[in-house]
PAZAPA-4460 file (N, C-alpha, C; in steps of 0.05 Angstrom, whole numbers, plus 32768, in hexadecimal, padded with zeros to 4 digits):
% residues 306
    n_x    n_y    n_z   ca_x   ca_y   ca_z    c_x    c_y    c_z   seq   type   mol
   826E   8A2D   8033   8278   8A3D   8049   8296   8A38   804B     1      X     A
   82A4   8A4C   8055   82C1   8A4A   8057   82CA   8A49   8074     2      X     A
   82E1   8A3C   8078   82ED   8A3C   8092   8306   8A4D   8093     3      X     A
   830A   8A5E   807E   8321   8A6F   807D   831C   8A8A   808B     4      X     A
   8315   8A88   80A4   830F   8A9F   80B5   8321   8A9D   80CD     5      X     A
   832F   8AB2   80D5   8341   8AB0   80EB   8332   8AAC   8106     6      X     A
   8340   8AA3   811A   8333   8A9F   8134   8327   8AB9   813E     7      X     A
   8312   8AB7   814D   8304   8ACE   8158   830B   8AD1   8176     8      X     A
   8311   8AEA   817E   8314   8AF0   819A   82FC   8B01   81A2     9      X     A
   82EC   8AF7   81B4   82D4   8B05   81BC   82DA   8B1B   81D0    10      X     A
   82C8   8B2E   81D2   82CC   8B44   81E6   82D2   8B3A   8202    11      X     A
   82C8   8B23   8209   82CE   8B18   8223   82EB   8B0E   8226    12      X     A
   82F9   8B0D   820F   8315   8B04   820F   8318   8AE6   820A    13      X     A
   8302   8AD8   8204   8303   8ABC   81FF   830A   8AB7   81E2    14      X     A
   8321   8AAA   81DC   8328   8AA4   81C0   831D   8A89   81B8    15      X     A
   8314   8A87   819F   830A   8A6E   8195   831A   8A66   817C    16      X     A
   831E   8A4C   8178   832E   8A44   8160   831D   8A47   8147    17      X     A
   832B   8A44   8130   831E   8A45   8116   830B   8A2D   8114    18      X     A
   82F3   8A32   810A   82DE   8A1E   8108   82DD   8A13   80EC    19      X     A
   82DA   89F9   80E9   82D8   89ED   80CF   82BA   89EC   80C7    20      X     A
   82B2   89FD   80B5   8296   89FE   80AC   8292   89F0   8091    21      X     A
   82A6   89E0   8089   82A4   89D2   806F   828B   89C0   806F    22      X     A
   827B   89C3   805B   8264   89B2   8058   824D   89B8   806A    23      X     A
   824F   89CE   8079   8239   89D5   808B   8226   89E8   807D    24      X     A
   820D   89E0   807C   81F8   89F0   8070   81DF   89EE   8081    25      X     A
   81DB   8A02   8092   81C5   89FF   80A5   81B7   8A1A   80A8    26      X     A
   819D   8A19   80AE   818F   8A31   80B6   8194   8A35   80D4    27      X     A
   819B   8A4E   80DB   81A2   8A54   80F6   8190   8A6B   8100    28      X     A
   8183   8A66   8117   8174   8A7B   8124   8180   8A80   8140    29      X     A
   8186   8A99   8146   818E   8AA0   8162   8176   8AAE   816E    30      X     A
   816B   8AA2   8183   8153   8AAC   8190   815C   8ABB   81AA    31      X     A
   8155   8AD4   81AC   815C   8AE4   81C4   8145   8AF6   81CA    32      X     A
   8149   8B08   81DE   8134   8B1B   81E5   8131   8B1D   8203    33      X     A
   811C   8B2B   820B   8117   8B31   8226   810E   8B19   8236    34      X     A
   8118   8B16   824E   810E   8B01   8260   80F0   8B05   8265    35      X     A
   80E1   8AF0   8262   80C4   8AF2   8265   80B5   8AF8   824C    36      X     A
   80C4   8AFC   8236   80B6   8B02   821C   80AE   8AE9   820D    37      X     A
   80B6   8AD1   8217   80AD   8AB8   820A   80C2   8AA9   81FC    38      X     A
   80DC   8AAD   8204   80F1   8A9E   81F7   80EE   8A80   81FA    39      X     A
   80E8   8A77   8212   80E5   8A5A   8217   80CF   8A4E   8206    40      X     A
   80B9   8A5B   8204   80A2   8A51   81F4   80AA   8A51   81D6    41      X     A
   80B7   8A67   81CE   80BF   8A69   81B2   80D3   8A53   81AA    42      X     A
   80E6   8A4D   81BC   80F9   8A38   81B8   80EB   8A1D   81B6    43      X     A
   80D7   8A19   81C7   80C8   89FF   81C7   80B9   89FC   81AC    44      X     A
   80AF   8A12   81A1   80A1   8A11   8187   80B5   8A07   8172    45      X     A
   80CD   8A13   8171   80E1   8A0B   815D   80E9   89EE   8161    46      X     A
   80EC   89E5   817A   80F2   89C9   817F   80DC   89B7   8174    47      X     A
   80C3   89BE   8179   80AD   89AE   816F   80AC   89AD   8150    48      X     A
   80B7   89C2   8144   80B8   89C3   8126   80D0   89B4   811B    49      X     A
   80E0   89A8   812D   80F6   8998   8124   8111   89A6   8123    50      X     A
   8113   89BE   812F   812C   89CC   8130   813D   89C0   8147    51      X     A
   8157   89C0   8144   8169   89B9   815A   816D   89D1   816B    52      X     A
   8163   89D1   8184   8161   89E8   8195   8174   89E5   81AD    53      X     A
   8184   89FA   81B2   8195   89FA   81CA   818E   8A13   81DA    54      X     A
   8188   8A10   81F3   8180   8A27   8204   8197   8A31   8215    55      X     A
   8198   8A4B   8218   81AC   8A58   822A   81C8   8A52   8221    56      X     A
   81CD   8A54   8207   81E8   8A4E   81FC   81FB   8A65   81FF    57      X     A
   8213   8A61   820A   8227   8A77   8209   822D   8A7E   81EC    58      X     A
   822C   8A97   81E5   8230   8A9F   81C9   824A   8A95   81BD    59      X     A
   825F   8A92   81CE   8279   8A89   81C4   8278   8A6D   81B8    60      X     A
   8264   8A5D   81C0   8261   8A42   81B6   8250   8A3F   819D    61      X     A
   8245   8A56   8194   8231   8A55   817E   823E   8A4A   8165    62      X     A
   8256   8A54   815E   8263   8A4B   8145   8269   8A2D   8146    63      X     A
   8274   8A24   815C   827A   8A07   815E   8261   89F6   815D    64      X     A
   824B   8A00   8168   8232   89F1   8167   8227   89EF   814B    65      X     A
   8229   8A06   813C   8220   8A05   8120   8230   89F1   8110    66      X     A
   824B   89F1   8114   825C   89DE   8105   8255   89C1   810C    67      X     A
   8251   89BC   8126   824C   89A1   812F   8231   8997   8125    68      X     A
   821C   89A8   8129   8201   89A0   8121   81FF   899D   8103    69      X     A
   820C   89B0   80F4   820B   89AE   80D7   8218   8995   80CC    70      X     A
   822F   898E   80D7   823C   8975   80CE   822D   895C   80D7    71      X     A
   821D   895F   80EC   820D   8949   80F6   81F4   8943   80E6    72      X     A
   81F0   8953   80D1   81D9   894E   80BF   81C1   895E   80C6    73      X     A
   81C2   896F   80DB   81AC   8981   80E1   81AD   899A   80D0    74      X     A
   8196   89A4   80C7   8197   89BB   80B6   8188   89D3   80C2    75      X     A
   817E   89D0   80DA   8170   89E6   80E8   8179   89E7   8105    76      X     A
   8185   89FD   810C   818F   8A01   8128   8184   8A1B   8133    77      X     A
   817B   8A19   814C   8171   8A31   815A   817F   8A32   8175    78      X     A
   818B   8A49   817C   8199   8A4C   8195   818D   8A63   81A4    79      X     A
   8187   8A5F   81BD   817C   8A74   81CF   8194   8A80   81DE    80      X     A
   8198   8A9A   81D9   81AE   8AA8   81E5   81A3   8AC1   81F3    81      X     A
   81A9   8AC5   820D   819D   8ADB   821B   81AD   8AE2   8233    82      X     A
   81A3   8AF5   8243   81B2   8B00   8259   81B7   8AEC   826F    83      X     A
   81AB   8AD5   826F   81B1   8AC1   8283   81CE   8AB8   8281    84      X     A
   81DA   8ABD   8269   81F6   8AB6   8265   820A   8AC8   8274    85      X     A
   81FF   8ADC   8281   8211   8AEE   8291   8226   8AFB   827F    86      X     A
   823F   8AFA   8289   8255   8B07   827A   8259   8AFC   825E    87      X     A
   8251   8AE3   825A   8254   8AD7   823F   8243   8AE5   822A    88      X     A
   822D   8AF1   8233   821A   8AFD   821F   8227   8B14   8210    89      X     A
   823B   8B21   821B   8247   8B38   820D   8254   8B30   81F3    90      X     A
   8258   8B15   81EE   8265   8B0C   81D6   8251   8B05   81C0    91      X     A
   8237   8B0A   81C4   8223   8B00   81B1   8227   8B0D   8195    92      X     A
   822D   8B27   8194   822F   8B34   817A   8248   8B2A   816B    93      X     A
   825E   8B26   817A   8277   8B1C   816E   8272   8B00   8163    94      X     A
   8262   8AF0   8171   825C   8AD5   8168   824C   8AD5   814E    95      X     A
   8239   8AE8   814C   8229   8AEB   8134   823A   8AF5   811D    96      X     A
   824C   8B08   8123   825F   8B12   810E   8270   8AFB   8103    97      X     A
   8279   8AEA   8115   828B   8AD4   810E   827C   8AC1   80FB    98      X     A
   8263   8ABA   8101   8254   8AA8   80F0   824F   8AB5   80D5    99      X     A
   8248   8ACE   80D4   8243   8ADB   80BB   825D   8ADC   80AA   100      X     A
   8274   8AE0   80B7   828D   8AE0   80A8   8293   8AC5   809D   101      X     A
   8289   8AB0   80A8   828D   8A95   809F   8278   8A8D   808A   102      X     A
   8266   8A9F   8084   8252   8A99   8070   8239   8A8B   807A   103      X     A
   8235   8A8C   8095   821E   8A7F   80A1   8209   8A94   80A6   104      X     A
   81F3   8A93   8097   81DD   8AA7   809C   81CF   8AA1   80B6   105      X     A
   81CB   8AB5   80C6   81BF   8AB3   80E0   81A7   8AC6   80E2   106      X     A
   8191   8ABB   80EB   8179   8ACC   80F0   8178   8AD1   810E   107      X     A
   8178   8AEA   8116   8177   8AF2   8132   815B   8AFA   8139   108      X     A
   814D   8AEA   8149   8131   8AF0   8150   8130   8AFA   816C   109      X     A
   8125   8B12   816F   8124   8B1F   8189   8107   8B20   8193   110      X     A
   8102   8B14   81AA   80E8   8B15   81B7   80E7   8B2B   81CB   111      X     A
   80D3   8B3C   81C9   80D0   8B53   81DB   80B3   8B54   81E5   112      X     A
   80AF   8B64   81FA   8095   8B68   8205   8096   8B82   8215   113      X     A
   807F   8B8D   821A   807E   8BA6   822A   8085   8BA0   8247   114      X     A
   808E   8BB5   8255   8095   8BB2   8271   807D   8BA7   8281   115      X     A
   8066   8BB1   827A   804D   8BA9   8289   8049   8B8B   8285   116      X     A
   804C   8B81   826D   8048   8B65   8267   805D   8B54   8275   117      X     A
   8076   8B5D   8275   808B   8B4E   8282   8087   8B4D   82A0   118      X     A
   807F   8B63   82AC   807A   8B63   82C9   8064   8B50   82D0   119      X     A
   804F   8B50   82C0   8038   8B3E   82C6   8041   8B21   82C4   120      X     A
   8051   8B1A   82B0   805A   8AFE   82AD   806C   8AF5   82C3   121      X     A
   807F   8B07   82CB   8091   8AFF   82E1   8081   8AFC   82FB   122      X     A
   806E   8B0D   8300   805E   8B0B   8318   804D   8AF2   8318   123      X     A
   8043   8AEA   8300   8033   8AD2   82FE   8044   8AB9   8303   124      X     A
   805D   8ABA   82F8   806F   8AA4   82FB   807D   8AA3   8317   125      X     A
   807C   8AB9   8324   8089   8ABC   833F   80A6   8AB5   833E   126      X     A
   80B3   8AC0   832A   80D0   8ABB   8326   80DE   8AD6   8324   127      X     A
   80F7   8AD9   832E   8105   8AF2   832C   8110   8AF6   8310   128      X     A
   8113   8B0F   8308   8120   8B15   82EF   813E   8B0F   82F1   129      X     A
   814B   8B04   82DC   8167   8AFC   82DE   817A   8B13   82E4   130      X     A
   8171   8B2C   82DF   8183   8B43   82E4   8177   8B55   82FB   131      X     A
   8164   8B4A   830A   8157   8B59   831F   816A   8B5E   8337   132      X     A
   8178   8B49   833E   818A   8B4C   8356   817A   8B53   836E   133      X     A
   8184   8B67   837C   8177   8B71   8395   8163   8B87   838F   134      X     A
   8160   8B8E   8375   814F   8BA4   836D   8133   8B9B   8368   135      X     A
   8124   8BAC   835A   8108   8BA6   8353   8107   8B98   8338   136      X     A
   80F0   8B8D   8333   80EB   8B7F   831A   80EF   8B92   8302   137      X     A
   80E4   8BAA   8304   80E7   8BBD   82EE   8104   8BC6   82EA   138      X     A
   8113   8BC7   8300   8130   8BCD   82FD   813E   8BB7   82ED   139      X     A
   8137   8B9E   82F3   8143   8B88   82E4   813C   8B89   82C7   140      X     A
   8123   8B90   82C1   811A   8B92   82A5   8129   8BA8   8297   141      X     A
   812C   8BBF   82A5   813A   8BD5   8299   8157   8BCE   8293   142      X     A
   8165   8BC1   82A5   8180   8BB8   82A1   8182   8BA6   8288   143      X     A
   816F   8B94   8285   8170   8B82   826F   816B   8B91   8255   144      X     A
   815A   8BA5   8254   8156   8BB4   823C   816F   8BC2   8233   145      X     A
   817E   8BCC   8246   8198   8BD9   823F   81AB   8BC5   8234   146      X     A
   81AD   8BAD   8241   81C0   8B98   8239   81B9   8B8D   821D   147      X     A
   81A0   8B8E   8216   8197   8B82   81FC   8193   8B96   81E6   148      X     A
   8198   8BB0   81EB   8192   8BC5   81D8   819F   8BC0   81BD   149      X     A
   81B9   8BBB   81BD   81C8   8BB7   81A4   81BF   8B9E   8195   150      X     A
   81BA   8B89   81A4   81B1   8B70   8197   8195   8B74   818B   151      X     A
   8184   8B83   8199   8169   8B88   818F   816A   8B97   8174   152      X     A
   817C   8BAB   8173   817F   8BBA   815A   8188   8BA8   8143   153      X     A
   8197   8B94   8149   81A2   8B82   8135   818E   8B6C   812C   154      X     A
   8179   8B68   813A   8166   8B52   8135   815B   8B53   8118   155      X     A
   8159   8B3B   810C   814D   8B39   80F2   812E   8B37   80F4   156      X     A
   8124   8B2D   810B   8108   8B2C   8110   8103   8B35   812D   157      X     A
   80F0   8B46   8131   80E8   8B4F   814B   80CB   8B46   8151   158      X     A
   80C8   8B37   8166   80AD   8B2C   816C   80A4   8B38   8187   159      X     A
   808F   8B48   8186   8084   8B53   819E   806E   8B41   81A9   160      X     A
   8073   8B35   81C0   8060   8B21   81CB   804D   8B2D   81E0   161      X     A
   804D   8B47   81E3   803D   8B54   81F8   8021   8B4A   81F9   162      X     A
   8014   8B48   81E2   7FF8   8B41   81E1   7FF3   8B25   81D5   163      X     A
   8008   8B14   81D4   8005   8AFA   81C9   8001   8AE5   81DF   164      X     A
   7FEE   8AD2   81DB   7FEC   8ABB   81EC   7FFF   8AA6   81E1   165      X     A
   8000   8A8F   81EF   8013   8A7A   81E7   800D   8A6F   81CB   166      X     A
   7FF3   8A6E   81C5   7FEB   8A63   81AB   7FF2   8A76   8194   167      X     A
   7FEE   8A90   8199   7FF5   8AA4   8185   8014   8AA5   8181   168      X     A
   8023   8AA2   8197   8040   8AA2   8195   8049   8A8A   8184   169      X     A
   803C   8A74   8188   8043   8A5C   8178   803E   8A62   815A   170      X     A
   8028   8A6E   8154   8022   8A75   8138   8037   8A87   812C   171      X     A
   803F   8A9C   813C   8053   8AAF   8133   806E   8AA1   812E   172      X     A
   8076   8A91   8141   8090   8A84   813E   8090   8A6F   8128   173      X     A
   807A   8A62   8123   8077   8A50   810D   807B   8A5E   80F3   174      X     A
   806F   8A76   80F1   8072   8A86   80D9   808F   8A91   80D6   175      X     A
   809A   8A9A   80EC   80B6   8AA4   80EC   80C9   8A8E   80E2   176      X     A
   80C4   8A75   80EB   80D5   8A5F   80E3   80D0   8A56   80C7   177      X     A
   80BD   8A63   80B9   80B7   8A5B   809E   80A7   8A42   809B   178      X     A
   8099   8A3A   80B0   808A   8A21   80AF   806D   8A25   80B6   179      X     A
   8062   8A3D   80AD   8047   8A44   80B3   8032   8A31   80A7   180      X     A
   803A   8A23   8091   8027   8A12   8084   802B   89F4   808B   181      X     A
   803B   89EF   80A0   8040   89D4   80A7   8026   89C6   80AF   182      X     A
   801F   89B0   80A3   8005   89A3   80A8   8004   8994   80C3   183      X     A
   7FEC   8991   80CD   7FE8   8980   80E4   7FEB   8963   80DC   184      X     A
   7FFA   8953   80ED   7FFD   8937   80E7   7FE6   8927   80F3   185      X     A
   7FD8   8919   80E2   7FC1   8909   80EB   7FC9   88EB   80EA   186      X     A
   7FC8   88DE   8100   7FCE   88C1   8102   7FB4   88B2   8106   187      X     A
   7FAE   88A1   80F3   7F96   888F   80F5   7FA1   8873   80FB   188      X     A
   7F99   8869   8112   7FA4   884F   811B   7F8D   883B   8121   189      X     A
   7F8D   8824   8114   7F7A   880F   811B   7F83   8800   8133   190      X     A
   7F71   87F4   8142   7F78   87E4   815A   7F61   87D1   8160   191      X     A
   7F66   87BF   8172   7F52   87AD   817C   7F4B   87B3   8199   192      X     A
   7F31   87B6   819F   7F29   87BC   81BA   7F32   87A7   81CE   193      X     A
   7F34   878E   81C5   7F3D   8779   81D8   7F5A   877D   81E1   194      X     A
   7F69   878D   81D2   7F85   8792   81DA   7F88   87AE   81E7   195      X     A
   7F72   87BC   81EB   7F73   87D6   81F8   7F73   87ED   81E5   196      X     A
   7F68   8803   81ED   7F68   881B   81DD   7F84   8828   81DE   197      X     A
   7F8E   8832   81C7   7FA8   883F   81C7   7FA9   8856   81DA   198      X     A
   7FBE   8858   81EA   7FC0   886C   81FF   7FC2   8888   81F3   199      X     A
   7FCD   888A   81DB   7FD1   88A5   81CF   7FBB   88AE   81BC   200      X     A
   7FA5   889F   81BC   7F8F   88A6   81AA   7F81   88BF   81B4   201      X     A
   7F7E   88D3   81A3   7F6E   88EB   81AA   7F51   88E6   81A5   202      X     A
   7F4A   88D6   8191   7F2F   88CF   818B   7F2D   88B1   8186   203      X     A
   7F17   88A5   818C   7F13   8888   8188   7EF9   8883   8179   204      X     A
   7EFA   8875   8163   7EE2   886D   8154   7EDE   884F   8157   205      X     A
   7EC6   8847   815E   7EBF   882B   8162   7EB0   8821   814A   206      X     A
   7EBC   880F   813B   7EAF   8805   8122   7EA5   87E8   8125   207      X     A
   7EA0   87E0   813D   7E96   87C5   8142   7E79   87C1   8138   208      X     A
   7E6C   87D6   812F   7E51   87D3   8125   7E51   87C9   8108   209      X     A
   7E68   87C8   80FB   7E6A   87C0   80DF   7E6B   87A1   80DD   210      X     A
   7E65   8797   80C5   7E67   877A   80C0   7E83   8770   80C7   211      X     A
   7E84   8759   80D5   7E9E   874F   80DF   7EA8   8738   80CD   212      X     A
   7EBE   873D   80BE   7EC9   8728   80AD   7ED3   870F   80BC   213      X     A
   7ED6   8711   80D5   7EDF   86FA   80E5   7ECD   86E3   80E2   214      X     A
   7EB3   86E8   80DD   7E9F   86D2   80DB   7E9B   86C8   80BF   215      X     A
   7EAC   86D2   80AD   7EAB   86C9   8091   7EC4   86B8   808C   216      X     A
   7EC2   869E   808A   7EDA   868D   8089   7EEF   8695   8075   217      X     A
   7EE7   869D   805D   7EFB   86A4   8049   7F08   86C0   804E   218      X     A
   7EFC   86D0   805F   7F07   86EB   8066   7F17   86EA   8080   219      X     A
   7F11   86D7   8091   7F1E   86D7   80AB   7F3C   86D8   80AB   220      X     A
   7F4A   86CA   8099   7F67   86CB   809A   7F73   86E5   808E   221      X     A
   7F62   86F5   8080   7F6B   870D   8074   7F6A   8725   8088   222      X     A
   7F72   873C   807F   7F71   8754   8090   7F62   876A   8081   223      X     A
   7F5F   8780   808F   7F51   8797   8083   7F61   87A4   806C   224      X     A
   7F7A   879B   8068   7F89   87A6   8052   7F83   8796   8038   225      X     A
   7F76   8780   803A   7F6F   8770   8023   7F55   8779   8017   226      X     A
   7F54   877B   7FFD   7F3C   8787   7FF0   7F22   8779   7FF6   227      X     A
   7F21   875E   7FF7   7F08   8751   7FFE   7EFD   8759   8019   228      X     A
   7F0F   875C   802D   7F06   8765   8047   7EFD   8782   8046   229      X     A
   7F0C   8793   8039   7F05   87AF   8036   7EE9   87B2   802A   230      X     A
   7EE4   87A3   8015   7ECA   87A4   8007   7EB4   879B   801A   231      X     A
   7EB9   8786   8029   7EA5   877B   803B   7E9F   878F   8052   232      X     A
   7EB4   879A   805E   7EAF   87AC   8074   7EA3   87C7   806B   233      X     A
   7EAE   87D3   8056   7EA4   87ED   804D   7E8A   87EA   803F   234      X     A
   7E82   87D2   8038   7E67   87CD   802D   7E52   87CA   8041   235      X     A
   7E59   87CA   805B   7E46   87C8   8071   7E33   87E0   8071   236      X     A
   7E1A   87DB   807B   7E07   87F1   807E   7E13   8807   8090   237      X     A
   7E14   881F   8087   7E1D   8835   8097   7E3B   883A   8096   238      X     A
   7E4A   8829   8089   7E67   882D   8089   7E70   8846   807B   239      X     A
   7E65   884B   8063   7E6C   8862   8054   7E64   887C   8063   240      X     A
   7E4B   887B   806E   7E42   8893   807D   7E53   8898   8095   241      X     A
   7E5C   8882   80A2   7E6C   8886   80BA   7E87   8893   80B3   242      X     A
   7E95   8888   809F   7EAF   8893   8097   7EAD   88B0   808F   243      X     A
   7E99   88B6   807E   7E96   88D2   8075   7E8E   88E5   808C   244      X     A
   7E7C   88DC   809D   7E73   88EC   80B3   7E8A   88F1   80C7   245      X     A
   7E99   88DC   80CD   7EAF   88DE   80E0   7EC4   88F1   80D5   246      X     A
   7ECA   88EF   80BB   7EDD   8901   80AE   7ED4   891E   80B0   247      X     A
   7EBA   8922   80AD   7EAF   893E   80B0   7EB3   8949   80CC   248      X     A
   7EAD   8938   80E0   7EB0   8941   80FB   7ECD   8946   8102   249      X     A
   7EDF   8934   80F9   7EFB   8937   80FF   7F06   8950   80F0   250      X     A
   7EFC   8955   80D8   7F05   896D   80CA   7F01   8986   80DA   251      X     A
   7EEA   8989   80E7   7EE5   89A0   80F8   7EF9   89A2   810E   252      X     A
   7F00   898B   811A   7F13   898B   8131   7F2F   8991   8127   253      X     A
   7F38   8983   8112   7F53   8986   8108   7F5A   89A2   80FF   254      X     A
   7F46   89B0   80F4   7F4B   89CB   80EB   7F51   89DE   8101   255      X     A
   7F49   89D7   811A   7F4D   89E8   8131   7F64   89DF   8142   256      X     A
   7F6E   89C7   813E   7F83   89BD   8150   7F9D   89CD   8150   257      X     A
   7FA6   89D6   8138   7FBF   89E4   8137   7FBE   89FE   8147   258      X     A
   7FA6   8A09   814A   7FA3   8A22   815A   7FA6   8A1D   8178   259      X     A
   7FA8   8A03   817F   7FAA   89FC   819C   7FC3   89EB   81A1   260      X     A
   7FD9   89F2   8192   7FF3   89E5   8197   7FF4   89C7   8191   261      X     A
   7FE1   89BD   8181   7FE1   89A1   817A   7FF1   899D   8160   262      X     A
   8004   898B   8160   8013   8985   8148   800A   896C   813B   263      X     A
   7FFE   895A   814A   7FF4   8941   813F   7FDB   8938   814E   264      X     A
   7FCC   8927   8142   7FB4   891C   814E   7FB3   88FF   8146   265      X     A
   7FAB   88EE   8159   7FA9   88D1   8154   7F8C   88C9   8156   266      X     A
   7F82   88BD   8141   7F66   88B3   8140   7F67   8894   8142   267      X     A
   7F5D   8889   8157   7F5C   886C   8159   7F42   8861   814D   268      X     A
   7F45   884C   813D   7F2D   883F   8131   7F2E   8822   813B   269      X     A
   7F1A   881B   814B   7F1B   8801   8158   7F04   87EE   8150   270      X     A
   7F0C   87D4   814E   7EF8   87BF   814C   7F00   87AA   8162   271      X     A
   7EF5   8792   8161   7EFA   877F   8176   7F18   8776   8177   272      X     A
   7F22   876D   8160   7F3D   8762   8160   7F52   8774   8153   273      X     A
   7F49   8788   8144   7F5C   879A   8137   7F68   878F   811D   274      X     A
   7F5A   877D   8110   7F65   8770   80F8   7F55   8775   80DF   275      X     A
   7F3B   8777   80E2   7F2A   877A   80CA   7F1D   8795   80C7   276      X     A
   7F07   879A   80D7   7EF7   87B1   80D4   7F06   87CB   80D9   277      X     A
   7F15   87CC   80F0   7F23   87E4   80F6   7F39   87EB   80E2   278      X     A
   7F46   87D7   80D7   7F5A   87DB   80C3   7F4E   87E7   80AA   279      X     A
   7F39   87DB   80A1   7F2C   87E4   8088   7F22   8801   808B   280      X     A
   7F15   8807   80A2   7F0A   8821   80A6   7F20   8836   80AA   281      X     A
   7F35   882F   80B8   7F4C   8841   80BC   7F58   8849   80A1   282      X     A
   7F5B   8835   8090   7F66   883B   8075   7F54   884E   8066   283      X     A
   7F3A   8849   8067   7F27   885A   8058   7F25   8876   8064   284      X     A
   7F25   8878   807F   7F24   8892   808C   7F3D   88A2   8085   285      X     A
   7F54   8894   8086   7F6D   88A2   807F   7F6D   88AC   8062   286      X     A
   7F62   889C   8050   7F60   88A4   8034   7F4F   88BD   8031   287      X     A
   7F38   88BD   803F   7F25   88D4   803D   7F32   88ED   8048   288      X     A
   7F3F   88EB   805F   7F4B   8902   806C   7F62   890D   805A   289      X     A
   7F71   88FA   804E   7F87   8903   803D   7F7D   8912   8024   290      X     A
   7F67   8908   801A   7F5A   8916   8003   7F51   8932   800A   291      X     A
   7F4B   8936   8024   7F42   8950   802D   7F59   8962   8034   292      X     A
   7F72   8959   802F   7F89   896A   8033   7F99   8967   804C   293      X     A
   7F92   8953   805D   7FA1   894F   8076   7FB8   893D   8071   294      X     A
   7FCD   8940   8081   7FE4   892F   8080   7FDE   8916   8092   295      X     A
   7FDB   88FF   8085   7FD1   88E8   8093   7FE5   88D1   8093   296      X     A
   7FE7   88C4   80A9   7FF6   88AB   80AC   7FE3   8896   80B7   297      X     A
   7FE1   887F   80AA   7FCF   8869   80B4   7FE1   8852   80BE   298      X     A
   7FDB   8848   80D5   7FE9   8831   80E0   7FD5   881D   80ED   299      X     A
   7FDE   8805   80F1   7FCD   87F0   80FB   7FDA   87E1   8112   300      X     A
   7FD3   87E8   812A   7FE1   87DD   8142   7FDE   87BF   8145   301      X     A
   7FC6   87B5   8140   7FC0   8799   8147   7FBC   8787   8130   302      X     A
   7FC2   8790   8117   7FBB   8780   8100   7FC9   8765   8100   303      X     A
   7FE1   8764   810A   7FF0   874B   8109   7FEC   8739   8121   304      X     A
   7FDB   8741   8134   7FD6   8731   814C   7FC1   871C   8146   305      X     A
   7FC3   8705   8153   7FAF   86F0   8150   7F96   86F6   815F   306      X     A
***
């Protein structure tokens, strides 16, 4: 990218200095559209996907933000720009032209919805439209459509949210961001019941029914990460059936979680102290789930405790 671009004077009359875009290489999304069409939810989806998101940004600051974020090591930036910016919003097209002149590709995503859907959402939220003033809600919506007409024509993606619920909007935005195949993160964590159940566990498996290496002198100082302990625990009656059956049950759940705005799930595997049985089973359960295509991280909360 080049910084050999003259200063820009926006329609509002605000001049900005030349920006140094040297070394900046970032994906940039400008998110705009009708109030009530789901901009806030769409921005939250991008943030959850790891994008650096700035809401209600004056368009004049977009170039500087891209330069700053890009040099800061971030490679994905999303800025929400809309009529809440008042007189600043008139500069949005000039700001986009400036970035394109500097070699920064920008995707302009416009969220829209029918008047009927917008009216219903504002009435449910019991909030006034930002352009309503002393008029009616429909008058505010009409004013906004006029103000956004040119930007809507320029959009690279148009998303109609009239008939979308929040889960469907998440799916659409995930696809728009190019991350439709992002896997669910599965965290399998061993723990000891005597130290309490992990507060963030979505599911808890109790493996205290398995043979306890604590009562075997040569195994007691070891942990579930050591092969002799693993063999002893997983050789218990019912151990293999338990791991396989639990993985089957969790597979049914995990396959549906992404449809309900879940990005990660934590499975707690507990025994008495969190050193032997839970560690061995957590490792084995994590291995089985990983083999079935899930993105798995295994950790052991209490393995090092006495």
